[in-house]
Every structure is written in structure tokens, then in C-alpha cells.
C-alpha positions in Angstrom: 99.3 133.5 107.6 102.9 136.0 107.7 102.6 135.5 111.8 102.7 131.3 111.6 105.8 131.2 109.2 108.0 133.7 111.3 106.9 132.0 114.3 109.3 129.1 113.1 112.1 131.2 112.0 114.8 132.1 114.7 113.8 135.9 115.9 115.5 138.9 113.8 115.9 136.4 110.4 114.4 136.8 107.2 111.3 135.1 106.0 113.5 134.8 102.5 116.0 133.5 104.3 117.4 129.9 104.4 115.3 127.7 107.0 118.3 126.3 109.0 120.2 129.5 109.4 117.7 132.4 108.7 120.8 133.9 106.3 119.4 135.0 102.7 121.2 134.4 99.5 120.7 130.6 99.5 118.7 127.7 100.3 118.9 125.0 103.1 120.1 122.8 100.4 123.1 124.6 100.2 123.7 125.6 103.7 127.0 125.3 105.3 126.2 126.1 108.9 123.2 123.7 109.0 124.1 120.4 107.6 122.6 117.3 108.8 124.2 114.2 109.7 122.5 112.0 107.3 124.6 109.1 108.4 124.2 109.4 111.9 120.7 109.5 111.2 120.0 106.9 108.8 122.9 104.6 109.7 125.7 104.0 106.7 124.1 101.1 105.4 121.8 102.9 103.9 124.2 104.7 101.7 125.9 101.7 100.4 124.6 100.1 97.1 123.5 97.0 97.4 124.9 93.8 95.7 123.3 91.7 93.4 121.7 88.9 94.6 123.6 86.5 92.4 127.0 88.4 93.4 126.4 87.9 97.1 125.2 84.0 97.0 128.3 82.1 95.2 126.5 78.9 93.6 127.8 75.6 95.1 128.1 72.6 93.0 124.9 69.9 93.7 125.4 66.7 95.3 124.1 64.6 92.6 124.4 61.8 95.4 121.5 63.5 97.1 119.2 64.4 94.3 119.8 60.7 93.1 118.6 59.2 96.3 115.6 61.6 96.7 114.7 60.6 92.7 115.0 56.6 94.2 112.9 57.6 97.0 109.9 59.8 95.1 109.8 57.2 92.5 110.0 53.7 95.2 106.7 56.1 97.1 104.7 56.5 93.7 104.8 52.6 92.9 103.7 51.6 96.3 101.1 54.6 95.7 100.5 52.2 92.3 100.0 49.4 94.0 96.9 50.4 96.3 95.2 51.5 93.3 92.7 48.9 92.2 92.8 49.1 88.8 90.4 46.0 88.3 87.3 47.2 89.6 88.4 50.8 87.6 88.6 48.8 84.4 85.2 47.1 85.0 83.4 50.2 85.4 84.9 51.9 82.3 83.4 48.4 80.6 80.1 48.8 82.1 80.2 52.3 80.8 80.9 51.6 77.1 77.9 48.3 77.0 75.8 51.4 78.1 77.2 53.2 75.1 76.8 50.5 72.9 73.4 50.1 73.7 72.7 53.3 73.5 73.5 54.0 70.2 72.0 50.3 69.0 68.6 51.9 70.7 69.1 55.3 68.4 69.6 53.0 65.6 66.3 51.5 66.0 64.3 54.4 66.4 62.5 56.7 63.4 64.0 59.5 62.0 65.5 62.7 64.6 64.3 60.6 67.7 67.0 59.9 70.1 67.3 58.0 73.4 68.6 59.4 76.9 68.7 57.9 80.2 67.2 59.7 82.8 69.1 60.2 86.7 66.7 57.6 88.2 68.0 54.9 85.3 64.8 55.4 83.1 64.7 55.8 79.2 63.3 59.2 77.5 62.8 59.8 74.1 63.3 63.4 72.4 62.9 64.5 68.7 64.9 67.4 68.3 63.2 69.1 65.4 59.8 68.9 67.6 61.3 69.6 70.7 58.8 66.7 71.7 60.1 64.7 74.8 57.9 61.1 76.2 59.1 57.9 78.3 57.3 55.5 75.6 59.2 54.3 72.9 58.3 56.2 69.2 56.7 54.5 66.9 56.9 55.0 62.9 
């Protein structure tokens, strides 16, 4: 181990000496003979403090005419998109769904106590009693 460290130092220097000049009594950071030119190594920009972003780029006044023009264009495209939507069929679909719910509620009123009716994916009605956990396709009798 000692031999390894001695090989890195100039011959004739103490192993307790400075890593740069080999003299005892100081560390490499305080060595007057072996200075490192950090600016040459990394450049001056590395050591200059950076300014905050808000100081570098000054705020310009907004162009209100351009903003208004973009807003009008956006509103116009939204209106054109709304014209393409078929609200009539959407309203009809909603009405059909509402009528199905009304019919379902009327059917549930005519059922015996505890029974509820449901519609299967194929459109057929089935009936379920929650207390007994019984399910059947035929309408339950009282």
C-alpha cells in the first residue's frame, strides 16, 4: 500500500506533504506553488452568478388586438362545431331513455312487495327479490 502511494509523488518528497508540490506543512488546497486555473478549465461563465429569469427577460405589454382576434376565431370555430352536432337525435335518445325509466317505475309499482324488475342486455325483463335473492323471468304472483 505504501509503495502505491509513493509512486504517485515526485521522488524525494515526504508522503505527508502536499499533493501538488510535495512539501510538508500545508495541504494541496493552500499550496502557493501548484495552483489550478479553474477559469481556464471550466470557463468564466461557470463562476458568474446567474440572474433570475424575470430579470433577464423584460415583460412586454400584451398585444390586446391580437388576443381579441384569437378569441374571436376560437368562438367562431366553436359555433361551427356546435352547428354540426345533431341535437335532435340526442334529444330523442334522451326521451326514449326517460320513457324506459318511467315504464320501469310503473312495472315496479305493480309488483309484489320486495320484487324489482330489470332489463337484460337482450331487452327481456327479469325480476329479482332482494330478501330471498331469487331471480326469475316470469312476473311474480302475490
